[in-house]
C-alpha positions as CSV (number, residue, x, y, z in Angstrom):
1,X,55.4,72.5,209.4
2,X,57.9,70.2,206.9
3,X,54.6,71.4,203.8
4,X,55.2,74.5,205.2
5,X,58.4,74.7,204.4
6,X,58.9,72.7,201.1
7,X,55.7,74.7,199.4
8,X,58.2,78.5,200.3
9,X,61.4,76.8,199.0
10,X,59.3,75.4,195.5
11,X,57.9,79.4,195.3
12,X,61.5,80.6,196.3
13,X,63.0,78.4,193.2
14,X,60.6,79.8,190.7
15,X,60.8,83.2,191.4
16,X,64.9,83.1,191.6
17,X,64.3,81.1,188.0
18,X,62.2,83.7,186.3
19,X,64.8,86.9,186.9
20,X,66.0,88.7,184.0
21,X,69.0,90.6,184.1
22,X,68.5,93.7,182.4
23,X,70.4,95.7,180.3
24,X,70.4,99.7,179.3
25,X,69.5,100.0,175.3
26,X,71.2,102.8,174.7
27,X,74.2,103.5,172.3
28,X,74.9,107.0,173.9
29,X,74.8,106.6,177.7
30,X,77.2,105.4,180.3
31,X,80.9,106.3,178.5
32,X,79.0,104.6,175.5
33,X,79.4,107.0,172.4
34,X,78.6,104.7,169.6
35,X,76.6,106.1,167.0
36,X,75.7,104.6,163.9
37,X,76.2,104.9,159.9
38,X,74.0,104.8,156.9
39,X,76.4,103.0,153.8
40,X,79.7,104.0,153.1
41,X,80.3,105.5,156.9
42,X,79.5,108.8,157.0
43,X,75.9,109.8,157.3
44,X,75.0,109.4,160.9
45,X,71.1,107.0,160.4
46,X,68.5,109.4,161.7
47,X,64.4,109.0,161.2
48,X,62.5,106.5,161.4
49,X,63.3,105.4,158.9
50,X,65.8,103.5,160.7
51,X,65.6,101.4,163.1
52,X,67.6,99.3,166.1
53,X,67.4,96.3,167.7
54,X,68.6,94.4,171.3
55,X,69.3,91.2,170.4
56,X,70.7,87.8,172.6
57,X,71.6,85.5,169.3
58,X,68.1,85.9,166.9
59,X,66.2,86.4,169.1
60,X,64.4,90.7,169.8
61,X,64.8,91.8,173.1
62,X,62.2,94.0,173.8
63,X,60.4,97.2,171.5
64,X,62.7,97.8,167.7
65,X,63.8,101.8,168.5
66,X,64.0,104.5,165.4
67,X,66.8,106.9,165.3
68,X,66.9,110.5,166.9
69,X,66.6,113.3,163.8
70,X,69.8,116.6,164.0
71,X,72.2,116.6,166.1
72,X,71.0,113.7,167.8
73,X,71.2,111.3,164.6
74,X,73.1,108.7,164.9
75,X,71.3,106.6,167.9
76,X,68.3,105.8,168.9
77,X,65.6,106.4,170.9
78,X,64.8,103.9,172.8
79,X,61.5,105.6,175.2
80,X,59.8,104.9,176.7
81,X,61.6,102.3,178.3
82,X,65.6,101.8,177.3
83,X,65.3,98.6,179.6
84,X,65.7,95.1,178.2
85,X,65.3,91.9,179.7
86,X,67.6,89.1,179.1
87,X,67.9,85.5,179.2
88,X,70.4,84.8,181.5
89,X,69.8,85.0,185.3
90,X,71.1,89.4,186.7
91,X,74.3,89.3,186.6
92,X,75.5,86.5,184.7
93,X,76.8,87.5,181.4
94,X,75.3,88.3,178.5
95,X,76.7,88.1,174.7
96,X,74.9,91.2,173.0
97,X,74.4,92.7,169.8
98,X,72.1,95.9,167.6
99,X,70.9,95.4,165.1
100,X,69.9,98.2,162.5
101,X,68.0,98.0,159.6
102,X,66.0,101.0,156.7
103,X,62.0,99.9,158.3
104,X,60.4,100.2,155.4
105,X,62.4,95.8,155.0
106,X,59.8,95.1,158.5
107,X,59.5,95.5,161.7
108,X,62.4,93.2,162.5
109,X,66.2,92.2,161.8
110,X,65.5,88.7,159.5
111,X,62.1,90.8,157.7
112,X,64.5,93.4,156.1
113,X,67.3,91.1,155.5
114,X,65.1,89.3,153.9
115,X,63.6,91.9,151.9
116,X,66.6,93.1,150.0
117,X,66.3,96.2,152.3
118,X,70.2,97.9,154.2
119,X,70.7,96.1,157.1
120,X,73.7,96.2,159.9
121,X,75.0,94.5,163.2
122,X,77.5,95.4,165.7
123,X,80.3,93.2,166.8
124,X,79.1,90.6,170.0
125,X,79.3,92.0,173.7
126,X,79.6,90.5,176.4
127,X,77.6,92.6,179.8
128,X,77.6,91.2,182.7
129,X,73.8,92.1,183.3
130,X,72.2,93.9,186.1
131,X,69.3,93.2,188.5
132,X,71.2,91.8,190.8
133,X,71.0,91.9,194.7
134,X,68.3,93.9,197.1
135,X,67.7,96.1,195.7
136,X,68.3,95.4,192.1
137,X,71.0,97.1,190.3
138,X,70.0,99.1,187.5
139,X,70.1,97.7,184.5
140,X,73.7,97.2,182.5
141,X,75.6,99.8,180.2
142,X,76.1,97.7,176.2
143,X,80.2,98.8,177.5
144,X,82.1,97.9,174.6
145,X,80.2,99.0,171.7
146,X,81.6,100.3,169.0
147,X,80.1,102.1,166.8
148,X,79.0,99.8,162.5
149,X,77.5,101.0,159.7
150,X,74.5,99.1,157.8
151,X,76.1,97.8,154.1
152,X,74.2,97.6,150.6
153,X,71.4,95.7,149.9
154,X,72.5,92.1,148.3
155,X,71.4,93.8,144.9
156,X,73.8,96.8,144.8
157,X,76.6,94.7,145.8
158,X,75.7,91.9,143.0
159,X,76.3,94.5,140.7
160,X,79.3,96.7,142.0
161,X,80.6,93.7,141.7
162,X,79.9,92.5,138.2
163,X,80.7,95.6,136.7
164,X,84.0,95.1,138.4
165,X,84.5,91.5,136.3
166,X,83.4,93.5,132.9
167,X,85.8,95.9,133.9
168,X,88.4,93.2,134.1
169,X,87.6,91.1,131.3
170,X,87.3,93.8,129.3
171,X,90.8,95.0,130.0
172,X,91.7,91.9,129.1
173,X,90.8,92.3,125.5
């Protein structure tokens, strides 16, 4: 009987350690309305030329999502499933960021950044993850997510800085 109870207790512990909190990877749901903009902050990202991903630290959680078009521009399309599993237990706090980039730069943010493509990321958001309780709670909404814009590729920034330096130097003479 003791062996059976020990095995049962170990199975419960093993199951509990495998549980992961969940988050709804969506920027227009449950009170969140945070479109993502291109460089300059006026044009909303649109279409498969841009991707968004949910990150916990530097870890991409689940699949990336392309952006919608038309009236849905600025919002990514997480279909067919917007639920993303985190590394924290259900009901625990997870600190997350959303990152967006030009799809031609690669399948993830780091690849696009190293390829010199336009990239951007949100401020960190801390949410209590879903999946707790019985039945499990719904995935957490990204409450506190704010709109953000992409920044130009590094070479564009360097070129702009060089131009400004030339103008200042020329003025002094």
